[in-house]
Each structure stands twice: as C-alpha cells, then as structure tokens.
C-alpha positions, 0 to 999 in steps of 0.5 A: 214131389208136389201136389195140387188141387184144382178147386174145392167145394164152397158151401162148407161142411154144413152148407154155411154159405147156403144159409148165409146167402139165403139170409142175405137175400131175405134181408135178414143179414147184412153184406158184412155178415155174408162176407164174414161167413165166406172169409171163415170158409176160405180160411178153413179150406186153405188151412186144411189143404196146407195142413195136408201138405198140398203145395199148390193151393187154389184161391179165387175158386170160391164164389157167391154164385159161379165162377163164370159170373165172377168173370163177367163181373171182373170184365164189367160185362153187365147187361144194360138192363141192370142199370149198373153205373160202373165202378166196383160191382157190388152184391146188388148188381151181381145177384141181379144178374144171377137171380133177376129182380122185381123189374128185370129178368135174370141172365140165362142159366145152363149146365156146366159142361156135362155136370149137374152144376150150373153157370150164368151165361154171359150176354155179350156183343160189339157194344159191351164196354168192358172194364176191370170191375171186380178185384176179387181174384187179387183180394182173395190172394191177399187174404190168403197171404195174410193168413200165411198161405201162398195160394195159386189164384185161379182165373177162368181163361179168356178164350173159354169165357168167350166160347161160352157166351151168347149174343146179347138181345138185339145182337145177331146170332152169327156174331163172332164169339172170339171177335171180343178177345182183343177187348178183354185181354187188356183186363186180364193183363191188369189182373195179372199185373196186380197179382204179380204186384201182390206177390203171386208166383203161380197162377192157374188159367182154366181153359176147359173148352179145350176138351171140346171139338173145336174148329181150327179158328177157335184153336188159333184163338188160344195161340193168339191170346196167350201170345198176347199175354206172354209179356204180362205172364213173364215172371210168373209160373202159369198152369193152364188147366183142362178137365172133364174129358180127353183133350183132342190131338189138335187141341193138345198140340195147340195147348202144349205150344202156348206161350208163357205157360209153365205147366198143363193140367189134364183130367186123367180119370175121364181123359184116359186117351190123353195119356197116349198124347202125353207119352208121344209128345209132352214138351220138354221142361214143362210141368205136368199136373196129372189129374189122377184123383177123381174130382167128380165121384166119391169112390176112394182112389185105387192108390196102387194103380194111380202110383203105377201110372204116375211112375210111368209119367215120371219117366216121361216128364221127369221127377221134378216136373210131375205134380199130383193133382185132382182131375178137376175141381172138387166142387162136384163132390161132397165135402167130408166123410167125417160128417157121416157117422151113420154111414154103413162102415163097409160102404164108407171104407169104399169112399173118399169125399173132398177132404179125403181126396186132398189126403189121397193127392198128398199120399200119392205125392209123398209115395212118389218122393219115396215116403210111401205111407205103407199103412195108408196104402194097405188100408186102401188096398183092403177097401178096394178088395172088399168092394170087388168081393162084397155080396151086396154089390151083385144081384143075379136076378137084376143082372139077368133081367137087364141082360134080357133087354138086349134085342128090343127097342121097347116102343109103345105099339101105337103112334103118338097121334093115335095115343093123344086122340085116345087120351083126349077122349078120356081126359077131355082137356081144353086147348092150351091145357095148364099144368105145373112141373111137380113140386110146390113150395117147401115151407119151413113147417113142411121141412120140420115135419119130414125132419122130425119123422126121420128123427122118429120124433113123430109117429108114421100116423102123424107124418102121413096126416101132415103130408096129406094135409099139405097135399090137400092144400096144394090140390085146393090151390090148383083148383082155385086157380083153375089149373087143368092137370094137377100135381100133388106138390111132392111134400114127402120129398126133399129131393127128386132123386134122393127120394127114389134112391132111398126106396131102391136097392143098391143105393146108399145115402149120406147125412151131409153129402151136399153138393152145390148145383147153383147159387145156394141150391144144394143137392145130396146125390145118392150113391149107387154102389150095387145092382138096382131093383125096386123092393116095393111101390114108391109113390103109389100111396101118395099119388092115389091119395092126391087123386082121391081129393080131386076129379081133375087128372092128377099126375103121378110124379116119377124121376126117370132112369137117366136123371137118377143116374146122372144126378147120383154118384154112380158105381164105376165098376160097370158101364153106366148104361148097365146101371141105367137099364137096371133103374129103368126096369125099377121105374117101369114097375112103378109106372105099371102100378100107378096105372093099375091104381087109376093114375091116367097122367104119369110124368117121368122127369128126364131133366138130366138127359142132356147134361149126360151127353158126352163132350165129344161128338163122336160119343153122342150117338152111343149115349143117346141110344141107351139113354133114350132106350132107357126112358122108353123101357119105363113105359112100354107096356102101358095103355094108350089112354095113359098119358106119359109126360116128361120134363127137361130143364136148363140145358141146350136141347136144340142139338138133341131134338131128334132124340127127344122126339125118339123118346116117344113121350106123349107130352114134354115140358121143357125149360124155355123162358130163361134161355130167351126162347132158344128152344123155339128156333128149332121149330122155326127151322122146320123140325116137326113135333107131333106130341104135346109140348109145353115150353116154360112160360116163366122162370121159376128160379127168379123171385120175379112175378111175370105179368099176364101180358108177358106170359100171353106174349110168350104163348103167342110166340109158341103158337107161331111155331107149334100147333094149337092142339099140342101146346101146353102152358106151364112154368119152366120147372118145379116150384119148390124153391119159391114162396107161396107169395110168389107162386100164387100170383105167377100161376094166376097170371099163367092161367089168365093168359091161357084163358085169354088166348083160348078166347081169342082163338075161339072168336077167330074161328 
C-alpha cells in the first residue's frame, strides 16, 4: 500500500527561509547564500519523507514566494513594466513581480482560495508572449534524484492557472480567460518532456479550481487541455490533484474522464460529499489518492476512523490502486511538534503538525497493507478519548451565553447616518480624514524588548516603560505628520490574532508553530481547543495610555471574532459558528470596557471575513449570516457617539459588498491599491454605501514610496464614486512590515494629498 504527500511547508522548522529571504532583500547576503539555504531545506524535507516511508514525495512545491508566481515565471508571463529582457528569469525580476521596486508597483496579491495563504495574481492578455523561462521544476527533480530521492514533480495545472488570472492593464475586463490555453500548453509540453528525459516516472498536476462552481465551458477547457497533453504525458504516471472542498458532480465526471491521467487526488476531510461520487462511479483501473489526513489543521488524525474509511474505499478501487494521502499541501500547518517542548502535554497529545502528519499517512498505509502498528494506533485512540472527555474543553457558562444569542440579529438601535452625525459633532474631523490601519514598524529593538520580557530577563515595570516610550514615539510622529485619527502602533503585539488569543481562555500557543502567509511573512496561529471567554481586559491599559498622550482621537485596536477564528487552528469538535459566537461575546466585553475608558473610536478588524467564504456558492449565505452577525454582536450595546471602524484586506470583496454593508460599521477601511482599485467598480455600478469608507491609497506590502500626486490621483478616483463626506484617506493595511524610512515619507505624501484635495474642494464651493 502506497503513501503520498501533496506538498510540504517551505519556511523550515526555525523559519530559515524567511530569514534568508529578508537578508537577501536587504542586501546582506548573496543569491548563492539564498539558494544554499533553500537547497538544504529541500534536502532535509525529502530525507524526512523518505525515512518515514512515503512513496510519492513531492518536488517543486518549494517556492521563494508562491507556486502561482513560480508558474508565471515558468511561462515567461512577466508584465512589461518590469523590463524583463527574456531568458531564464532571475531573482531580480521574480521579486520585482512579487514586491515591486522603487519605480514600479508589485503585481496584485490575493488570498489562496479560502486560506490565509496568498498568491501573486497573473496579469495576462492577448499580447503576452509566453516562453519557457524558468526550469525550476526540472532542476528540483534532478536535485532530488542526485540525493537518491525519486520525487513526484508538481506543476500548477494549466486550466487552474488561467482561471486565476486577471486581465493586464489596458485589457478588456471581458477578455476570455481560457483563450490563452493554446498558448501555454506548448510550454507545459516542454516542461513535461524535460521531466521525462530527466527520469521522472510520476508527475502531479494541481487543478484546485475543479472544486469551484464552474460553468460548462470552463469544464470543457479541462477536457481540451488534457486531450492536447495526452501524447506528451504518455509514458508518465499522472496525478491530477484537487483540494479544499467537494468536487461537484459535473466536475467529477470531467475530471475522472481526463485523457492521459493515472490517478486522482481528493480532499476527503473538507470534501466528504465527494465520497458518494467515488462510491457511485470511480473509473476502473485508476489510482485514488485519498486525502484523509488533514493538511489544514493541526489535530491528530482519528486513525481508527480513517482506517475504516480507507478499507471501504479499498473495496471500490482495489487494494493496489488506493494511495493514502494528505487532504492538501501541508503548507498550511506548522512544521514539527518536536519544536514545542513547553506545550502543555495533554494538549500536545491531541495535535499533529506536518512532520507528524507524514507519520500518520505512512501508519495508515502500513495498516492497510496488514502491518498495523498497534502501539501507535492505541496511543492515538487514547489521545482522541482524552480530548473528548477533558474538562478543560467545556465551559457551561460560555455555552449558555452563546446559546442565548439565538433569536436576535444584534443591530445598533440608530441607523448609520444618524450615528455619523453624532460622531462628527464629538470628533470634529475635517473632510477626507486621515488615519492608518493600526500597526507601525516593528523594529529590532522592539522585538528584543518583547522577547526579553517573555523570557523574564526584564521586569514588568521595565517592559511597560519601554512600550510606553514606543507608543509616545508613534503618537508624536503622527501628530508631526498631522494625521487626524491616531493609532498607538501596537508595539505590545507580535501578531494581531496571537495577542488576543494569549489573553482568552480556550486557546493554546506554540513557540515555533509558524505558518507561511506570503513571501517571508509567517504567522503563528493560536490553537482553539475549548470554549472561549475573556478573563480580564486585554487592550484597555495600552489604549488609555495612548489616548492620554494626545488630544486627537486614538483608536482602540481589536481583532474581530471572524478573523480570530479564520486565523487560528480551530477546534473541529463543534461547528465553527459556535466558536465564533463565543469569541464575539469576549470582544463585546472588550469594546464596552474601551468605551467606558473614554475611547471614542474603536477599530474591530475583520481582515479575514472574505477568506472564510466557502468555495461553493450554495454555502455562502449561511456563512455570511453567522459571520456578519458575529461582528454586530461585538458592538451592539455602545453609544451612537462611539465610532466603530473595521478593516479588510487582500481579498475580492465585490461579491460580498452587501454583507459588508450589513455589518453596520460606521467606517470601513479596505485594501484597494494593489488590486488595481477593483473595489471602486462596485460603486460605479450603483451600489450605495452610506457609512464611512477608506479604500487604501497605497500598497504597504511594497517598499516603494508613492508620490503625493499618485495618492491624490487615487483619492480623486474615489471621489468620482463616493461622497466627500464619507471618504477616508489611509494606507491599504498595517505598517508593521515596513521600515520607518519608508513609512514616514509615504504617510507625509498621503497627508499632503488629502490636504491638497481639501483645498481644491473648498475653492470649488
């Protein structure tokens, strides 16, 4: 019986790749240094999987930024603004596309399906001159072979690639996505031919868009593409991999009839309905790669239940055609529990990170083959029972409070227009008020202070003094720049979700449970293992201290319940909405305490609301109903004069704009600049928005500093579709990943642009 891993985390157990990338970007190390770190990581990962007994080990899942950008490089689809002169794409061009440079902006970045991972969106059109410009897939296969590991090279499938692109600047929005298929397939043929020549016997093509609601002509594109590739694929074993949801019935028919394909991979954790399709019509003689080990969460697999499922599948597809696999790439989990010596032992027994999931896959494979490790299965069963019976999981008072939420939609008593009038009388803000999203640069000194406080190397008094000094510096800078509504810069927080989770009951934390979000950006998701409540105030002390340093409004900064949920590893023993309602009640307590302390502007970030949207349209309404309801619960009881902000970023919001309106926030700040101002199109199409709106005026994920004129141009575009009295001026997102040498001039130009337009508007009256 065989075993397979869809993909594996890239950053390394101690974030080795993150630090190598940042050192390279800062000019402190060479390209050769970066390549060596990445080669060492790949070697270690392949050896680990080989030692664990995995048969189908992936290659080309390692990336310096993301796998879609890697495919853009492979196809030579570089936008003209980067002045690429053809040939093999090097680091300069590759990272210019991802991050921009001093003179040109980066390509758009958005969320990868419904995860917290991001990808760089391809910019394509009829004039793109595709060419085979990155040999990374072949090079990595040869590298593995040289180490004695015969890997399965993974390519991002041609149809899914085209379904994810956006028309390049100047190309009609109606440009048919799939019309470029005939232009990119010859390059796929070249890559496949080189892999065959190098000795590859299996390849994996990821086609995750097959889990979406696709029209007939898009499904036909898969049939056409694989028919065209059939002769090139001859002599190879080919896996087409899907993940993240059920494959719809029509897509399943299309997928399982594809030419030249040996086996099909399915997510059987999030795609349980796919089981019915497999049972009623899986093609004879094909391999089933059964994704029974969860690649997106960190709970130990219920091995007994998985083994029962696999045994039933064995009867359908045959013993020699069933392969035990992960549900998706393990990229979305932390790397290894071995790196968590301080994690509570009981909770630790309930968990499996990527390294442990590799072991689980192999254990299930061996059990199916008649070599069951009884001790391993017995320990797993004991851990499953422990988790179900542990008193630390359940809090009756929390469950009662959450159940009492049913039957009310929790709306503020006054409409947003009346509230904005009351708030303006109190805040007295100018038109086009300026603000930032929350965080300011996290300097090395600031990180040192937090690290030493956690390690008990400095006292609480010394820590509070240092953090207050940092807040004062941020407040003074904002006043110097003449920003209207201030933030305290969040110097006490390493991560917006981790910070709150550390202060809520029902959460556990890791020391090294890092997960890649994009590029070198890693997050350390909290683990929600039990019922959630707030034992004491979480932010009131710092917000009050910051407000005492200025007469301008100071935002209280909170993370919303849906974002805490979507950016955590969530318990899988109750519906997600029940956990979200519990978090909402905890945040509600914090909002009310901030208001009592005189904080008149409170931002409740819901950056991840869109990312949690299910991939199937039939499930949208249910999710949006409880997600929006959870947000409203947090601020239902406050006064009209307290202004509630929320923030969202790096997703496509146009299709949920009515749900965003239904959140009933007073002001929403939202990413806009990097997505080519796509958000504004919904207002051009007639959607009316009466609350405050701050579409981002510049991209904070690029080191590039926008000019005053560029920002003013963006603001004027916004004024063409939004009323003057509701528009705010702000960056796309928080500033923690930037340097002060970038932040200060960018904000200076932002404020100058706002003032210039205020003057123009005043003179036009």
